[in-house]
C-alpha positions as CSV (number, residue, x, y, z in Angstrom):
1,X,31.4,-140.0,-2.9
2,X,34.6,-138.3,-2.7
3,X,36.6,-136.5,-5.6
4,X,40.4,-138.3,-5.7
5,X,42.8,-135.3,-5.4
6,X,44.4,-136.8,-8.4
7,X,41.2,-136.5,-10.4
8,X,40.3,-132.4,-12.1
9,X,36.8,-130.6,-11.0
10,X,34.7,-131.3,-13.5
11,X,32.8,-128.2,-14.5
12,X,28.7,-128.5,-14.1
13,X,26.6,-126.6,-16.5
14,X,23.4,-126.7,-17.1
15,X,23.5,-129.3,-19.4
16,X,25.7,-132.1,-17.6
17,X,23.0,-131.1,-14.9
18,X,19.8,-132.1,-16.8
19,X,22.3,-135.1,-18.0
20,X,22.8,-136.3,-14.4
21,X,18.9,-136.0,-13.4
22,X,17.6,-138.2,-16.8
23,X,20.0,-140.9,-15.0
24,X,18.9,-140.1,-11.5
25,X,15.3,-141.1,-12.6
26,X,16.6,-143.9,-14.8
27,X,20.1,-145.1,-14.6
28,X,18.9,-146.6,-17.8
29,X,17.7,-144.5,-19.6
30,X,20.0,-144.3,-23.6
31,X,21.5,-142.0,-24.2
32,X,20.1,-141.1,-27.3
33,X,16.7,-140.5,-24.7
34,X,18.8,-138.3,-22.8
35,X,19.9,-136.3,-25.5
36,X,16.4,-135.6,-26.6
37,X,15.7,-134.6,-23.5
38,X,19.0,-132.1,-23.1
39,X,19.8,-131.3,-26.8
40,X,22.8,-133.0,-27.8
41,X,23.3,-136.1,-30.5
42,X,24.2,-139.7,-28.6
43,X,27.8,-139.2,-29.1
44,X,27.7,-136.4,-27.0
45,X,25.9,-137.4,-24.3
46,X,28.0,-140.7,-24.2
47,X,30.8,-138.4,-23.8
48,X,29.6,-135.9,-21.1
49,X,28.7,-139.1,-18.6
50,X,32.0,-140.5,-19.6
51,X,33.7,-137.1,-18.4
52,X,31.2,-137.0,-15.4
53,X,32.3,-140.6,-14.6
54,X,36.3,-139.8,-14.9
55,X,36.0,-136.9,-12.8
56,X,34.7,-138.7,-9.7
57,X,30.8,-136.7,-10.4
58,X,28.8,-139.9,-10.3
59,X,28.6,-143.5,-11.2
60,X,26.1,-145.7,-12.5
61,X,25.1,-148.7,-10.6
62,X,22.3,-151.0,-9.7
63,X,21.1,-150.1,-6.1
64,X,19.6,-153.8,-4.8
65,X,17.7,-154.7,-1.8
66,X,20.5,-156.7,0.7
67,X,17.2,-158.5,2.6
68,X,16.0,-160.0,-1.2
69,X,19.8,-160.7,-2.0
70,X,20.3,-163.4,0.8
71,X,21.8,-161.3,4.0
72,X,19.6,-161.1,6.9
73,X,21.5,-158.2,9.1
74,X,22.3,-154.7,8.1
75,X,23.2,-152.5,10.8
76,X,25.4,-149.4,11.0
77,X,28.4,-149.4,13.0
78,X,29.6,-145.9,15.1
79,X,33.4,-146.1,15.7
80,X,35.3,-144.2,18.2
81,X,39.0,-144.4,17.3
82,X,42.0,-143.5,18.7
83,X,44.9,-141.7,17.1
84,X,44.8,-141.1,12.9
85,X,40.8,-141.7,11.2
86,X,42.3,-142.2,7.3
87,X,44.0,-145.5,8.5
88,X,40.5,-147.0,10.1
89,X,38.5,-145.8,7.5
90,X,40.4,-146.8,4.9
91,X,40.8,-150.9,6.8
92,X,37.4,-150.9,7.6
93,X,36.5,-150.0,3.4
94,X,38.4,-152.9,2.7
95,X,36.2,-155.0,4.2
96,X,34.0,-157.1,1.8
97,X,30.8,-156.3,4.2
98,X,31.2,-152.7,4.5
99,X,29.1,-150.6,1.8
100,X,29.5,-147.3,3.2
101,X,32.2,-145.7,5.1
102,X,31.9,-141.9,6.5
103,X,34.1,-139.5,8.9
104,X,31.8,-137.5,11.3
105,X,32.2,-135.1,14.0
106,X,30.3,-135.9,17.2
107,X,29.9,-138.8,19.1
108,X,31.5,-141.4,16.7
109,X,34.2,-140.4,14.5
110,X,33.6,-143.1,12.1
111,X,30.4,-144.0,10.8
112,X,29.8,-147.8,8.8
113,X,27.2,-149.9,7.1
114,X,27.5,-153.0,7.2
115,X,25.6,-156.1,5.8
116,X,25.9,-159.8,6.7
117,X,24.4,-163.4,6.3
118,X,23.6,-164.0,10.0
119,X,23.8,-163.1,13.5
120,X,26.9,-164.7,14.2
121,X,28.3,-162.9,11.0
122,X,27.9,-160.2,12.1
123,X,29.1,-160.7,15.6
124,X,32.1,-162.2,13.9
125,X,32.5,-159.3,11.7
126,X,32.4,-156.6,14.7
127,X,33.9,-158.7,17.3
128,X,37.3,-160.3,15.3
129,X,37.7,-158.1,12.4
130,X,36.7,-154.5,13.4
131,X,37.3,-154.1,16.8
132,X,40.7,-155.6,15.3
133,X,41.7,-152.9,13.7
134,X,44.5,-151.1,15.1
135,X,42.9,-147.3,16.9
136,X,39.7,-148.6,16.6
137,X,38.8,-147.9,20.6
138,X,35.1,-148.7,21.0
139,X,31.8,-149.6,18.4
140,X,27.7,-149.6,18.9
141,X,26.0,-151.5,16.5
142,X,22.9,-149.8,14.9
143,X,20.8,-152.9,13.9
144,X,18.2,-152.2,11.0
145,X,15.1,-153.2,11.6
146,X,12.9,-151.0,9.1
147,X,14.3,-149.4,5.9
148,X,11.7,-146.9,5.9
149,X,13.5,-144.2,2.7
150,X,16.2,-144.9,0.7
151,X,16.9,-142.3,-2.3
152,X,19.9,-141.4,-4.6
153,X,18.0,-138.9,-6.3
154,X,18.7,-135.9,-4.3
155,X,19.0,-133.8,-7.8
156,X,22.1,-131.6,-8.4
157,X,22.4,-127.3,-7.8
């Protein structure tokens, strides 16, 4: 998650960091329970959480398992680009099947994680839509066979 240029930078003091850590442990933890741990009122926690969300520092979401939701194919697609990277990254991000896009340095200019219902769906996505984006020169698909770790609890510094 990157901060948008039109958003002011949010200063993270120790209390804000503690609130983030509490929500990383359990995103459904009540503001009252968090307040007891960090020493603030429920209203003050609610206000800080809203500032953190509005500032682009964090978001509170439900993380799902695509396989359990009927998406049989999950893959990372490495993309080589000719020309400007940003328009290609934006076009990828606009695709419903794409849940993660990052501009990289290395063998690939962009990595995009995709989730699809079937092999045919994945083939159509890559062949007909991703490769059709202006500037896409080449793709390589890395099929996920087994998810061994996925975490969003790296803490704050």
